[in-house]
KEVEXLO-439244 format. One record per atom (N, C-alpha, C): residue in three letters; x, y, z; chain; atom name. Coordinates in steps of 0.2 Angstrom, whole numbers. Layout:
residues N
  code     c1     c2     c3  unit  site
   ALA      X      Y      Z     A    CA
...
***
This chain:
residues 102
  code     c1     c2     c3  unit  site
   MET      4     -6      0     A     N
   MET      0     -1      0     A    CA
   MET      5      6      0     A     C
   LYS      3     10     -5     A     N
   LYS      7     17     -5     A    CA
   LYS      4     22     -2     A     C
   LEU      8     26      3     A     N
   LEU      5     32      7     A    CA
   LEU      5     38      3     A     C
   ASP      1     43      2     A     N
   ASP      1     48     -1     A    CA
   ASP      5     54      3     A     C
   ARG     11     55      2     A     N
   ARG     14     60      5     A    CA
   ARG     14     66      2     A     C
   ARG      9     69      1     A     N
   ARG      7     76     -2     A    CA
   ARG     11     82      0     A     C
   ILE     14     86     -4     A     N
   ILE     18     92     -1     A    CA
   ILE     13     98     -4     A     C
   PRO     12    102      0     A     N
   PRO      8    108     -2     A    CA
   PRO     11    111     -7     A     C
   ARG      8    114    -12     A     N
   ARG     10    117    -18     A    CA
   ARG     10    124    -17     A     C
   SER      7    127    -13     A     N
   SER      7    134    -13     A    CA
   SER      6    137     -6     A     C
   LEU      7    144     -5     A     N
   LEU      6    146      3     A    CA
   LEU     -2    145      4     A     C
   ASP     -6    146      0     A     N
   ASP    -13    145      2     A    CA
   ASP    -14    138      4     A     C
   GLU    -12    133      0     A     N
   GLU    -13    126      2     A    CA
   GLU    -10    125     10     A     C
   MET     -4    128     11     A     N
   MET     -2    127     18     A    CA
   MET     -5    131     23     A     C
   ALA     -9    136     21     A     N
   ALA    -13    140     26     A    CA
   ALA    -19    135     28     A     C
   ASP    -22    132     22     A     N
   ASP    -28    127     23     A    CA
   ASP    -26    122     28     A     C
   LEU    -20    119     27     A     N
   LEU    -18    113     31     A    CA
   LEU    -17    115     38     A     C
   SER    -14    122     39     A     N
   SER    -12    124     46     A    CA
   SER    -18    125     50     A     C
   SER    -24    128     47     A     N
   SER    -30    128     50     A    CA
   SER    -32    122     53     A     C
   LEU    -31    115     51     A     N
   LEU    -33    110     54     A    CA
   LEU    -31    108     61     A     C
   ALA    -25    112     62     A     N
   ALA    -21    111     68     A    CA
   ALA    -23    116     73     A     C
   ALA    -27    121     71     A     N
   ALA    -30    126     76     A    CA
   ALA    -34    123     81     A     C
   PRO    -33    126     87     A     N
   PRO    -37    124     93     A    CA
   PRO    -45    125     91     A     C
   PRO    -48    121     94     A     N
   PRO    -56    124     92     A    CA
   PRO    -58    129     96     A     C
   ALA    -63    133     93     A     N
   ALA    -66    139     97     A    CA
   ALA    -70    137    103     A     C
   VAL    -68    141    109     A     N
   VAL    -72    140    114     A    CA
   VAL    -75    144    117     A     C
   VAL    -82    143    119     A     N
   VAL    -87    148    121     A    CA
   VAL    -89    147    128     A     C
   THR    -90    152    132     A     N
   THR    -92    152    139     A    CA
   THR    -99    155    139     A     C
   ARG   -103    151    142     A     N
   ARG   -111    153    142     A    CA
   ARG   -112    153    151     A     C
   SER   -117    158    152     A     N
   SER   -119    158    159     A    CA
   SER   -127    154    159     A     C
   LEU   -128    149    163     A     N
   LEU   -134    146    164     A    CA
   LEU   -136    147    170     A     C
   THR   -143    145    171     A     N
   THR   -147    144    178     A    CA
   THR   -148    137    179     A     C
   ILE   -145    133    184     A     N
   ILE   -146    127    185     A    CA
   ILE   -148    126    193     A     C
   GLY   -153    123    194     A     N
   GLY   -156    123    200     A    CA
   GLY   -156    129    204     A     C
   GLY   -158    135    201     A     N
   GLY   -158    141    204     A    CA
   GLY   -152    145    205     A     C
   ARG   -147    141    203     A     N
   ARG   -140    144    204     A    CA
   ARG   -137    146    197     A     C
   ARG   -133    151    196     A     N
   ARG   -129    153    190     A    CA
   ARG   -123    148    190     A     C
   ALA   -122    146    184     A     N
   ALA   -116    142    182     A    CA
   ALA   -114    145    175     A     C
   SER   -106    145    175     A     N
   SER   -103    146    169     A    CA
   SER   -101    139    166     A     C
   LEU   -102    139    160     A     N
   LEU   -100    132    157     A    CA
   LEU    -96    135    150     A     C
   ARG    -90    132    150     A     N
   ARG    -85    133    145     A    CA
   ARG    -85    127    140     A     C
   LEU    -87    128    134     A     N
   LEU    -86    122    130     A    CA
   LEU    -84    124    123     A     C
   GLU    -82    119    118     A     N
   GLU    -81    121    112     A    CA
   GLU    -87    122    108     A     C
   ALA    -86    127    102     A     N
   ALA    -93    129     99     A    CA
   ALA    -97    123     96     A     C
   THR    -93    117     94     A     N
   THR    -96    112     91     A    CA
   THR   -101    107     96     A     C
   ILE    -98    108    102     A     N
   ILE   -102    105    108     A    CA
   ILE   -108    109    109     A     C
   TRP   -108    115    109     A     N
   TRP   -114    119    110     A    CA
   TRP   -119    119    104     A     C
   ASP   -117    118     98     A     N
   ASP   -120    116     93     A    CA
   ASP   -124    110     93     A     C
   GLY   -120    104     96     A     N
   GLY   -124     99     97     A    CA
   GLY   -128     97    103     A     C
   LEU   -127    101    108     A     N
   LEU   -132    102    114     A    CA
   LEU   -138    105    111     A     C
   LYS   -137    111    107     A     N
   LYS   -143    114    104     A    CA
   LYS   -147    109    100     A     C
   ASP   -144    106     96     A     N
   ASP   -148    101     92     A    CA
   ASP   -151     95     96     A     C
   ILE   -148     93    102     A     N
   ILE   -151     87    106     A    CA
   ILE   -157     91    110     A     C
   ALA   -156     97    112     A     N
   ALA   -162    100    115     A    CA
   ALA   -168    101    112     A     C
   LYS   -167    103    105     A     N
   LYS   -172    104    100     A    CA
   LYS   -175     97     99     A     C
   SER   -172     92     98     A     N
   SER   -175     86     96     A    CA
   SER   -179     84    102     A     C
   GLN   -177     85    108     A     N
   GLN   -180     83    115     A    CA
   GLN   -186     87    117     A     C
   GLY   -187     93    113     A     N
   GLY   -192     98    115     A    CA
   GLY   -191    101    121     A     C
   LYS   -184    102    123     A     N
   LYS   -182    106    129     A    CA
   LYS   -178    112    128     A     C
   SER   -177    116    132     A     N
   SER   -174    122    132     A    CA
   SER   -166    120    133     A     C
   LEU   -161    124    131     A     N
   LEU   -154    122    132     A    CA
   LEU   -152    122    139     A     C
   GLU   -156    127    144     A     N
   GLU   -154    126    151     A    CA
   GLU   -157    120    153     A     C
   ALA   -163    117    152     A     N
   ALA   -166    111    154     A    CA
   ALA   -162    106    153     A     C
   LEU   -159    105    147     A     N
   LEU   -156     99    145     A    CA
   LEU   -150     99    149     A     C
   CYS   -147    105    150     A     N
   CYS   -140    106    154     A    CA
   CYS   -141    103    162     A     C
   ALA   -148    106    164     A     N
   ALA   -150    105    171     A    CA
   ALA   -150     97    171     A     C
   ASP   -153     93    167     A     N
   ASP   -154     86    167     A    CA
   ASP   -147     82    167     A     C
   ILE   -143     86    162     A     N
   ILE   -136     82    163     A    CA
   ILE   -132     83    169     A     C
   HIS   -134     89    171     A     N
   HIS   -130     91    178     A    CA
   HIS   -132     86    184     A     C
   ASP   -139     86    184     A     N
   ASP   -142     82    190     A    CA
   ASP   -141     74    189     A     C
   SER   -139     72    183     A     N
   SER   -138     65    183     A    CA
   SER   -131     64    182     A     C
   ARG   -126     67    183     A     N
   ARG   -119     67    181     A    CA
   ARG   -117     63    188     A     C
   THR   -111     59    186     A     N
   THR   -108     55    191     A    CA
   THR   -104     60    196     A     C
   GLU   -105     58    202     A     N
   GLU   -102     63    208     A    CA
   GLU    -93     62    206     A     C
   GLY    -91     69    206     A     N
   GLY    -84     70    205     A    CA
   GLY    -82     71    198     A     C
   ILE    -86     70    194     A     N
   ILE    -85     72    187     A    CA
   ILE    -86     79    185     A     C
   PRO    -82     82    182     A     N
   PRO    -84     90    181     A    CA
   PRO    -90     90    176     A     C
   PHE    -93     96    177     A     N
   PHE    -99     97    173     A    CA
   PHE    -98     97    166     A     C
   ALA    -93    101    164     A     N
   ALA    -91    101    157     A    CA
   ALA    -89     95    154     A     C
   THR    -86     91    157     A     N
   THR    -84     85    156     A    CA
   THR    -90     80    153     A     C
   SER    -95     80    159     A     N
   SER   -102     76    158     A    CA
   SER   -105     78    152     A     C
   VAL   -105     85    150     A     N
   VAL   -109     88    145     A    CA
   VAL   -106     85    138     A     C
   ARG    -99     85    138     A     N
   ARG    -96     83    132     A    CA
   ARG    -97     75    130     A     C
   VAL    -97     71    136     A     N
   VAL    -98     64    135     A    CA
   VAL   -105     62    134     A     C
   TYR   -110     66    137     A     N
   TYR   -117     66    135     A    CA
   TYR   -118     68    127     A     C
   VAL   -115     73    125     A     N
   VAL   -116     74    118     A    CA
   VAL   -113     68    113     A     C
   LEU   -107     66    115     A     N
   LEU   -104     60    111     A    CA
   LEU   -108     55    112     A     C
   ASN   -111     53    118     A     N
   ASN   -115     47    118     A    CA
   ASN   -122     48    114     A     C
   HIS   -124     54    115     A     N
   HIS   -131     54    111     A    CA
   HIS   -129     53    103     A     C
   PHE   -125     56    100     A     N
   PHE   -123     56     93     A    CA
   PHE   -122     48     91     A     C
   ARG   -117     46     96     A     N
   ARG   -115     38     95     A    CA
   ARG   -121     34     95     A     C
   SER   -126     35    100     A     N
   SER   -131     30    101     A    CA
   SER   -136     31     95     A     C
   THR   -137     37     93     A     N
   THR   -141     39     88     A    CA
   THR   -139     35     81     A     C
   ALA   -133     36     80     A     N
   ALA   -130     33     74     A    CA
   ALA   -131     25     74     A     C
   ALA   -130     22     80     A     N
   ALA   -131     15     81     A    CA
   ALA   -139     13     82     A     C
   GLY   -143     18     82     A     N
   GLY   -151     17     82     A    CA
   GLY   -153     15     90     A     C
   THR   -149     16     95     A     N
   THR   -150     15    102     A    CA
   THR   -152     22    106     A     C
   THR   -154     22    112     A     N
   THR   -156     27    115     A    CA
   THR   -150     30    119     A     C
   THR   -151     37    121     A     N
   THR   -146     41    123     A    CA
   THR   -143     38    130     A     C
   LEU   -137     38    131     A     N
   LEU   -134     37    138     A    CA
   LEU   -133     43    141     A     C
   VAL   -134     44    147     A     N
   VAL   -132     49    152     A    CA
   VAL   -125     49    154     A     C
   ALA   -121     54    155     A     N
   ALA   -114     55    156     A    CA
   ALA   -114     53    164     A     C
***
């Protein structure tokens, strides 16, 4: 099997390749969970996934985040629980099973 060891042919192509190594955009939002304000810092793609999940479940973004917060494992950071929930949701959707809570 021959590997394609492509060399960028122009500066524009190099710029396109370097954008793949750029860190993801991180967005911080304030939410009210259980009557308390919480700040949640996540990648923009995770926020997009959360919005899609909330819409498909007929919930607000805050209600979905509250559900994730209330069902998370003790000692696991909230942001980590959200990322795992989003990943599990889309993996289970692709597999045709139900969403697992983080």
